matplotlib code that plots the C-alpha trace (Angstrom):
import matplotlib.pyplot as plt

x = [3.2, 6.0, 9.9, 11.4, 14.7, 16.8, 20.5, 21.2, 24.0, 24.4, 25.8, 26.2, 25.1, 26.2, 25.6, 26.0, 24.0, 21.6, 20.0, 16.3, 14.7, 12.2, 9.6, 8.3, 4.5, 1.5, -1.0, -3.7, -4.8, -4.8, -8.1, -10.7, -12.8, -12.0, -13.4, -12.7, -12.1, -12.3, -12.6, -16.5, -16.1, -12.2, -11.3, -9.0, -7.9, -3.8, -3.6, 0.2, 2.9, 4.3, 1.2, 0.8, -2.6, -2.0, -3.5, -3.3, -4.5, -7.5, -8.6, -7.2, -6.4, -4.2, -3.8, -4.6, -6.7, -7.2, -10.0, -12.0, -9.4, -6.8, -4.9, -4.3, -4.7, -4.2, -7.3, -7.9, -10.4, -11.3, -14.4, -16.4, -16.0, -13.3, -11.5, -9.6, -6.1, -3.9, -0.4, -0.7, -1.4, -0.1, -0.7, -0.5, -0.7, -0.2, -0.2, 2.0, 1.8, -0.6, 0.8, -1.4, -1.3, -2.6, 0.5, 0.9, 3.8, 3.0, 4.5, 3.2, 4.4, 4.1, 3.3, 6.5, 6.6, 9.1, 8.8, 7.9, 7.8, 5.6, 4.8, 1.1, 0.8, -2.4, -3.5, -0.2, 2.0, 6.0, 7.9, 11.5, 14.0, 17.4, 20.4, 22.2, 19.2, 17.7, 14.7, 13.2, 10.6, 9.1, 7.4, 6.6, 6.2, 6.2, 4.0, 7.7, 7.7, 10.5, 10.0, 12.4, 12.2, 14.7, 16.4, 18.6, 22.0, 22.4, 20.8, 22.4, 20.7, 18.2, 19.9, 17.7, 17.5, 16.5, 15.0, 14.9, 14.9, 15.8, 19.1, 19.0, 20.6, 21.7, 21.7, 22.4, 21.9, 25.8, 26.4, 23.4, 22.9, 19.8, 17.8, 14.8, 13.3, 9.8, 8.8, 9.7, 7.7, 7.5, 10.5, 12.7, 12.8, 13.0, 12.3, 12.6, 13.6, 17.2, 18.2, 21.5, 24.5, 22.6, 19.8, 17.3, 15.1, 15.1, 13.2, 14.8, 14.8, 17.1, 17.3, 19.4, 22.2, 22.2, 20.5, 17.9, 17.3, 13.7, 12.8, 9.3, 10.9, 10.5, 9.8, 11.8, 11.2, 10.0, 9.9, 9.0, 6.6, 5.3, 5.9, 3.9, 4.6, 4.7, 7.6, 4.7, 6.2, 4.2, 4.9, 4.1, 6.5, 6.2, 5.7, 8.4, 4.9, 5.5, 2.5, 2.4, 1.2, 0.5, 2.3, 2.6, 5.3, 4.5, 7.5, 9.3, 6.0, 5.9, 1.6, 0.2, -2.4, -4.1, -7.9, -10.2, -11.0, -7.7, -5.1, -2.6, -2.3, 0.0, -0.3, 1.0, 0.1, -0.2, -1.5, -0.6, -3.9, -2.6, -5.3, -3.6, -4.4, -3.2, -4.7, -5.8, -6.1, -9.1, -9.3, -10.9, -7.4, -8.2, -6.7, -9.1, -7.7, -8.8, -8.6, -8.2, -9.4]
y = [-11.3, -13.5, -12.5, -13.9, -14.9, -16.1, -17.0, -14.5, -13.9, -10.9, -10.5, -7.3, -8.0, -5.4, -6.9, -5.1, -2.3, -3.4, -1.4, -1.4, -1.2, 1.5, 2.2, 5.6, 6.6, 4.7, 6.9, 4.3, 4.2, 0.8, -1.3, -1.6, -0.2, 2.0, 1.3, 3.7, 1.3, 3.4, 2.0, 2.5, 5.4, 6.4, 10.0, 9.0, 5.7, 5.3, 8.6, 8.9, 9.2, 6.1, 4.1, 1.3, -0.4, -4.5, -7.2, -10.5, -13.0, -14.1, -10.7, -9.7, -6.0, -4.5, -1.0, 1.7, 4.3, 7.3, 6.9, 10.3, 10.8, 11.0, 7.2, 5.2, 1.3, -1.2, -3.2, -5.8, -6.2, -10.1, -10.8, -8.0, -7.4, -4.7, -5.5, -3.8, -4.8, -3.2, -4.0, -4.8, -1.6, 0.6, 4.3, 3.4, 0.7, -0.1, -3.4, -3.2, -6.5, -9.7, -13.2, -15.7, -17.6, -15.0, -13.7, -10.3, -8.1, -4.9, -2.6, -0.4, 2.3, 0.7, 2.9, 4.1, 5.3, 1.8, 1.2, -2.7, -4.5, -7.7, -10.7, -12.1, -15.6, -17.6, -15.0, -15.4, -12.1, -12.1, -9.2, -9.3, -7.1, -7.1, -7.9, -4.7, -2.6, 0.4, 0.7, -2.7, -2.3, -5.4, -4.5, -7.2, -10.7, -13.6, -17.0, -19.1, -16.3, -14.6, -10.6, -7.5, -4.7, -1.8, -1.6, 1.5, 1.6, 4.2, 6.9, 6.1, 5.8, 3.0, -0.3, -3.2, -6.4, -10.0, -12.1, -16.1, -19.3, -17.4, -15.5, -11.4, -10.2, -6.7, -4.9, -1.6, -0.2, 0.3, 3.8, 5.2, 6.3, 5.3, 2.2, 0.3, -2.9, -2.6, -6.0, -9.7, -12.1, -15.6, -15.8, -13.8, -10.7, -7.6, -3.7, -0.8, 2.6, 4.8, 7.6, 9.0, 11.2, 14.1, 13.7, 11.9, 8.9, 6.1, 3.0, -0.6, -4.3, -6.5, -9.8, -12.2, -10.0, -7.7, -4.4, -2.3, 1.4, 1.9, 5.6, 6.8, 8.6, 12.5, 12.4, 14.2, 11.6, 7.5, 5.1, 0.8, 0.0, -3.4, -6.2, -9.4, -12.8, -11.9, -9.3, -6.2, -3.5, -0.4, 2.5, 6.4, 8.9, 12.6, 14.7, 18.3, 20.5, 18.2, 16.1, 12.7, 9.9, 5.9, 4.0, 0.5, -1.1, -4.1, -5.5, -2.3, -0.2, 2.4, 3.6, 6.2, 4.6, 7.6, 7.6, 10.3, 13.3, 12.5, 15.2, 12.5, 8.9, 6.2, 3.3, 0.1, -2.9, -5.7, -9.2, -12.0, -11.5, -8.2, -6.2, -2.9, -0.7, 2.1, 5.2, 9.0, 12.4, 14.2, 18.6, 18.4, 17.2, 13.0, 9.7, 7.1, 3.7, 2.4, -0.7, -1.1, -4.4]
z = [177.2, 176.3, 175.2, 172.6, 173.0, 169.9, 169.3, 166.8, 164.1, 162.7, 159.1, 157.0, 153.7, 150.8, 147.6, 144.6, 142.8, 139.5, 137.0, 136.9, 133.0, 133.1, 130.8, 132.3, 134.2, 132.1, 130.9, 131.7, 135.3, 137.2, 136.4, 139.1, 141.8, 145.1, 147.9, 151.3, 153.9, 157.4, 161.1, 162.2, 164.1, 163.5, 163.6, 161.0, 159.3, 158.7, 160.2, 160.2, 157.5, 159.0, 159.2, 156.4, 155.8, 154.3, 153.0, 152.8, 149.9, 152.1, 152.1, 155.7, 156.1, 159.2, 159.8, 162.5, 163.3, 165.6, 168.0, 169.0, 171.5, 169.6, 170.5, 167.9, 167.6, 165.0, 163.6, 161.9, 159.0, 158.2, 156.8, 156.8, 160.5, 161.9, 164.9, 167.2, 168.5, 171.1, 173.1, 176.7, 178.7, 175.7, 174.8, 171.1, 168.7, 164.9, 162.9, 159.9, 158.1, 158.2, 156.0, 154.8, 157.4, 159.6, 161.4, 162.4, 163.0, 164.4, 168.0, 170.2, 172.8, 176.4, 179.8, 180.3, 176.8, 175.7, 171.8, 171.6, 168.7, 168.4, 166.1, 166.8, 166.2, 166.8, 169.4, 171.6, 171.5, 171.5, 171.4, 169.1, 169.4, 167.5, 169.6, 171.0, 169.2, 171.1, 169.0, 166.6, 164.0, 161.8, 159.1, 157.2, 157.6, 154.4, 154.6, 155.2, 158.7, 157.4, 158.9, 157.8, 159.0, 160.6, 163.6, 165.2, 167.8, 169.9, 168.2, 164.7, 161.7, 160.8, 159.0, 157.4, 158.5, 157.4, 160.5, 159.2, 161.1, 163.8, 162.4, 161.5, 158.6, 159.2, 155.7, 154.3, 150.6, 149.3, 150.0, 151.7, 155.1, 156.1, 154.8, 155.9, 154.7, 154.0, 152.6, 152.0, 149.6, 149.6, 147.5, 149.3, 147.9, 149.9, 149.0, 151.1, 151.1, 151.5, 152.2, 149.8, 151.3, 149.4, 151.7, 148.8, 149.5, 146.8, 146.9, 146.5, 145.8, 147.0, 145.4, 146.6, 147.1, 144.5, 145.1, 142.7, 143.0, 142.5, 141.5, 139.5, 136.4, 137.5, 140.7, 143.8, 146.2, 145.8, 148.5, 147.9, 150.4, 149.5, 147.3, 145.9, 145.1, 141.6, 141.7, 141.7, 143.9, 145.2, 147.2, 146.9, 145.1, 145.3, 141.9, 141.3, 142.6, 146.3, 145.9, 147.0, 144.7, 145.2, 142.8, 141.2, 139.0, 137.3, 134.7, 134.5, 134.3, 136.7, 136.7, 139.2, 141.6, 143.0, 144.8, 142.9, 144.4, 147.0, 148.4, 148.9, 148.0, 149.2, 148.2, 150.7, 150.5, 147.4, 147.8, 145.4, 143.7, 142.8, 144.8, 146.3, 149.7, 151.4, 152.5, 151.1, 152.4, 151.8, 151.6, 155.2, 156.5, 157.5, 156.4, 155.1, 154.2, 150.8, 148.8, 144.9, 143.1]

ax = plt.figure().add_subplot(projection="3d")
ax.plot(x, y, z, "-o")
ax.set_aspect("equal")
plt.show()
């Protein structure tokens, strides 16, 4: 394993909060066909709430699955074939995102219970850590190689960051007590999650230095998980009955994206073609991946 050593500058960017034009939830579903994506023989695919399934423009998909012994592994689905990708000696692995060049970001837990974040590029695994952080997560990588995620210091709250050209930039949604950067597109727009002082969770868009809060109308919980080159955003929201739903935000219009017959749905990835991936829960308590195209 190669350790990623950086001369890093940390900058706190606050920005300003902007409004967003919302036209409510669309009554018509997103057109397309749902296809289940399950790792062969897996007990469950995308089996933990924090696990995301992502896809690039080439149709390659990454995520995580649980084997029959309960161990978590990362996976790559490429040209119809599934591959397991684990960190060295890992007791748990997950892959968080893949860009159009095939670069993958993820993390694993090593035999000493250390949380290790990594970049996998052309077969070389490189560990990456925010300077001074006790935990660093790599959540997304765009076609330029920019990475976003979150970090914590000495048990404190999570903060968002951007890693660009070997420089880390830290940021927090104004007034929040937790910020996570979920994804970054080719234009540098970032989406993520923040928690307000009352403890409610919201999505956000960071464009330049301006933040925009993202909330599905009527929802009691909203998170933004991915954004594509066209600015389409996908994520999850909870309706007042507590049920989780996936959503697509396109040109100011929210549309619910739920897998038919599911107990719970998450939309966790959208590529430049508008194809959506995510996961859903069935009545037997198992998670499954899905593709909507």
